[in-house]
N, C-alpha and C positions, 0 to 999 in steps of 0.2 A: 535271369535270376528272379526269384519271387520278390515282389516289391515290398520293401520295408514299410510298416504301418505309417511311420512319420513322413514318408515321401509320397504317399498316396494322394494327399491333397494337392501336391504340386503337379501330379499327373492329371488330376481332375480339372485343375485350373489351366492346364495347357502350358505351364511354365517349364516342364520337362516332358520329353516324349518317351523316354525309356531309362531304366536303371541297368547299367552294364554290369557293375561289380562293386564289391566293397574294396576301397583302396587302403584304408588303414583304420585302426582303432586306437585313439589317443586317450590321454588322461581326462579330457573334457568333452570329447565328441567322437562320433563315427563319421568317416568321410567316404562318400560313394562317387564313382565315376558315372556320369549320366549323359544322355544325349539330348540336345536341344536343337531340333532341326538337323542341319548338317554339322553342327558344332558339338564337340565333346567338352564337357565342363565337369566341375565337381560340386557336390552338395554336402555341406557340413551340417550334420545333425547333432545338436547339442544334447549331451546326456543330462538326465535329471541330476539335481544338486547332490542327492544322496548317493549317486553312482559315480561321481567324479572323484578323482584322487587329488585334484588341485583345489585347495580351499580358497574361498573368497575372503582372504585376509583383509582386515580393516585397513592395512597399509595401502592396498590396491584400490579400495572403494572410497577412500577418503576424498571428500569434496566432489564426488560425482553428482551430476545434476539429475534430478528426477522430474517427472511431469508436473507434480503439484504438491502442496503441503500435506494433503491427505495421504498421499503415497509415502512421503517422507516420514510422517508420524507412524504409519503402519509398519514401515521398514524398521523404525527404531523400536517399536513394541515387539516385533517378531511374530505378528499375527499371520494367519494363513494368507491373507491378502498381501501382507507386507513381505512375506517370503517369496510370493509369486512376483511381486513388484521388484524385489531385489534380483530375482532370477532374470526377469526381463531386462533390467538395467545392465546386468552382467553380459548378456548376449548382445544387447544393443551397443555396448562399449566397443566390441570388435567391429561391428558393422560401421559405426561412426568413425572409428580409427582407420579402417580400410579406405573409406571414401575420402577422408581427410588426407591421408598419406598418399593415396594414388593421385589426388589433385596436386600434391606438392612434388610429385615426381619420384617418390620413394618406390623402390622395387618391392612391391607387394602384389599378390594376386588381384586381378581386376574384379571388383564385386559387381554382380549383376542384379541380384534381388535378395530380399530377406522376407520370408513368408512362413508364418506359424512356427517359428523357432528353427528354421532351416535357412542356412546361408548358401546361396547359389553364386559361385564365383569361377574364375578362370582356372583351368587345369594347367598347372605348371609342368612343362615337359622337357625332356633331355634332347640331345641331338638326334636320337632315333625316333622321337615322337612318343616315347613312353613316359609314364609318370616320373618326374624328376626325383632322384634319391635325396635323402637328408645328408647333410655334411657328415654326420656321424658314420655314415655307411661308405664313405669315400676316403681313399688314401691320396696324399698329395706330395709332390716334390717340394723342396724348399722354395723354389721359384713360384710355384702355384700357390703355396701357402701365403707367401708375401703378397701376391697379387689379390687373392681373395680377401685376405685380412684388410688390405688397404681399401678395397672396394666396400667392404662392410663397415669400416670406420666412417667412410663417406656417407653411407646410408644412415648410420647412427646420428651423424651431424645433421643430415637433411631432416631426419625425424625430429630432432631437438629444435631445429629452426622452425619446424611446423608446430612446435609446442607439445610434442609427444615423446614419452620414454616407453620403450617396449615393456620393460619390467621383468621379463623372463627369457631374455635372448640367450640362446646357446646353440650348439651344433645340432640339437634335436629339433629345433623349429626354424631352420634355414634350409631351403631346398637348393640344389645345384642344377639350375636350368641350363639350357644350351648356351645362353649368353651370359651366364654368371649367376651368383647367389640371389635368391629371392626370399624375403622374410615373411614368415607366416605366424599364425596363432597370436592374436592380439586382444583377447578379452580382458587381460589383466593390464593393458596399456594404461598409463597414468598421464595426467596433465602436468607438464613440467613446471608450470608456474603455480599451480593450485594444490599440489600434493607435497606435503612436508618430507616425504620419503623419496622424492624423485631423484635427488642427488645420489643417494645410496643405491638406488636401483640402476641408475645409469652406470655408476662405477662398477657394479656387479656385472651388468651386461657386457661392458667393455673388457672386464677381467675374464669373463667366460670366453670371449673371442680370443684374447691373448693366450690363455692357457690351452685352448684347443689347437690353434694354429702353431703355438710354440712347440707342440709335439713334433712338428715337421720342420720348423725353422726356429731353433732354440734362441736365436738372438732376439726374437720378438718378446721373449719372457722378460727382457730388461726394459721394455717400453712402458710408458705410463700415459697413454692417450686419454684415459678416463678423466683424470684430474685436470689435464690440460684443456680438454673440451669443456668441462664444467666451469673452470675458472674464466674461460673466454665467454661462455654463455652468461655467467653472472655479471660480467662487466659490460655486456651488450656488444661484445666485439666478435661474436661468432657468426659466420655466414657460411653458405654452401661453398664459397670460394676460398675460405680460410685455409692457408697452408699450415698443416700441423707438423710438429717435430717428433712427437712421441716422448718428449722429455718434460719433466716438471720438477721444480725445486720446492720441497715441502718446508714450510716455516715451522720452527720449533715452537712448541706451546704446550698448554695443558692437555693431558690425555683425556679424551672423552670416553670414560670407562663404559658407560651405557651403550655408546655407539660400538665400541669394540665387542662387547658381549652380544649385541644384536647381530653384528657381522658373523660372529662365531655360530650363533644359532642359525642364521641364514645359510651359512656354508654347510652346516650339518643337514638342514632340510634339503638343500640343493643336491647334496651327495646322495641322500636317501631317494630323492626323486629320480636322479640319474640312474641309480641301480634298478629302480622299478621300471624305467623306460627301457633299459637294456634287457631286463628279463622279459618284458612284453614283446620286444623286438626279436628275441631269440626263438 
């Protein structure tokens, strides 16, 4: 195929040898299958901010580190330089999260390089060696649903123990590889300790998993792993070896009306995003 303009520099630098085909077009990036010597990998080309349907909400970018105070001031002012700095920080967030999570043993694609806004990483494949499907494109038996749900809850815990919350985890950004689910799409990942919205995002991530797999195994809909995980994390009692029950007793107390309204807004936004992704995939 004709080499996309954004990938030409990788060819010129010898980071890739050929572009095989476009793999997918997502809300934030285009992904291509590329050849690197004898290896087949994928290249994620980030869309310009004006072309993305995923907004860089302040909830996600809160407390993210930037290179220097000049950059921080420019980002706050919204100048041209500041907007570019914000864009660079958004892209670097996924790169940093991938390396951090891969080092922690989380099932994410192995990153290889990040060059001029293009992330070169492992191509996740199925048992036939083809690009792995998203969970949303697969049907499961109740037994399979339980197994994959349990596997992903462990990954959520492993991520949290590494100090990261995905922030947008759902069946649309998890691939089903030959040896199980692999988590992708991390530019919106947040620091668990440094972001005031981390708890809400983790609860939403876990709820998305519960609701998806609950379609195939309805008993999962009665579980509450999210609150259990976060309570253990807050107490400093969460580890990758923690045995979870999926049960949590909520204490009676004052209703956080703002929190409830925020959850309603988030649910509305998530539903709109899901519909858009389904339309794009059809």
